N, C-alpha and C positions, 0 to 999 in steps of 0.2 A: 627825172627818175628818182626813186627813193634812195636814201643813203646806201642801203645794202646793195642795191643794184649797181650804183656807181662804184662801190668798193669792189664788186666782182670784176668789172672791166669798165674802162673809160678811155676817152680820147684826149683827156687833159682839159676838157671844158669845165666851166664853173657849174657846179651842181645846185640847181634850185628846184627842189621837189614841188610838184603840183599841189601837194597837200598843204604847203605853207607858202605857195607862190606869191600870193597877194602881199605878204609882208615884205617881199623883196622889191616890189615895184618902186618905192621911193629911191632905192639904191640904183635903179636902172634909168632914172629920169634923164641922166646926161647922155644916154644912148638913143634918145627918141629919134634923132635924125641919122643915126648910123644903121648899118646892116646888122641885124640881130638874127642869129641862126639858133633854132631850138630843136632839140631831139629828146626822145625818150627811148624806151626799150623797143616798142613796135610802131610808134607814130601817133597813137591815139591821144595820149596825154599831152604830147607836145603840140598837137593840133589845137587842143583846148588852150594851152599856154599862148600859142600864137594868136588865137582869137582874142584873148584877154589883152595882150599887148597892142593889137590893132585897135581895139575898142578904147584903149588908154591913150591913143594918139601916136603910137610908134609907126614910123613911116615905111620901113623896109624890113619886114619880118619874113623869115624863111623857115619852113618846117622840113626836116629831113624825113621824107616819106619812107616808111618802113623802119624807121628808127635805127637804133644802134645795132640791131640784129641784121638789118640790111647792110649797114656799113661794114659789119664784121664779115659778112658773106662776100662783099665786093673788095674789101681791103684786108685780107687775112694778115695777121701779124702787125697791124697798125694800131693796136690798142695797148694801153698801159695795163 
């Protein structure tokens, strides 16, 4: 999610906007064998980020289908 979206509401996750996502890949290398969960507002951009991570050799990538909007609907009051 873009910074302004993250600032509106978040679940405490690290924010890595898709617009600059590739610049963060070197910082994520140590997580290649760990579970990595990605999300965005609706699920589309995080699906792209998940595909990039998988292409870069990340082994256990999960995308939150429906994004933060789905999270908000299922878990009201669980956002910062």
